[in-house]
Residue, then its C-alpha position, 0 to 999 in steps of 0.5 A: m557527663i563531664l564533672g570538671i575540665g582544667s587546663d594549664l600553661v607553664d613556662i618551661r624556663r620557670i620550671e628550670r629556674m625552680i629546679s636550679r634554685f630549690g633542687g630536690r626540695f621543689i622536685n620532692r614537694c611536687f612530684t612522686e618518685a615514679e614521676q621523678e624517675f621518668c623525668e630524670r631519664r629524659a634528655a629534656r628533663a625540665a620540659a618533662y617536669a613542666r608537662r607534669f606540673a601543668a597536668k597536675e595544675a589542670c587536674a586540681k582545677a578539674l577537681g574544683t579545688g586547686f591545691a587546697h581542701g586537702v589536695f596536694w601535689r603528690d596526690i596527683d601522679i602523672a604516669t605514662r602507659p607503655g604506648g606513651q599515653p599519659t594517665i593520671r592516678l589519684t591518691g590521698g585528698a585528690a582521690a577523696r575529692l574525686k569520690a566526693i564529686t562522683p554521683p552514686g552509680m557512676q565511675a569517674a574517668i580522667d583523660v589528660s593531654m600534655t604537650d610542649e613547644w619551647p618555651l611552653a608546656q600545656a596540659i588539659v584534663i577532663i574528668h567525666v563519669l560513666p554508668l556502672v552496669g550490673q555488678g560493678e562492671l564498667v561500660a568503658h575500659r578507660v576508667l582511671g582513678 
């Protein structure tokens, strides 16, 4: 069962301007240390930040709150698995919101897709639930959160 879907489209040039104008204040407000380390190692640094910015926006929309009701930018961490697949880890208010919307006996899973094509970056997030089986064993192995 799908709990939420969110999508977002970001102009990479806008993110470049935000970084130029506000520097660390913008980056530290919106991105976790792990995200910053990842993006700073990229040749296309602004595009990497823009993809993550779009994914955070899409996730906040999928949670049904946007960045309100205790959900903050740094509560949504966009990570990359060793094979390159993006994944989302929630903490703080975002994790609390996910727990609140997850029905009893179910486990939430988050799927994210990110892309960019100059000058745009896009992300789509789908939050769905899977039934728990037996003693908390999950039906699928893709569960995140």
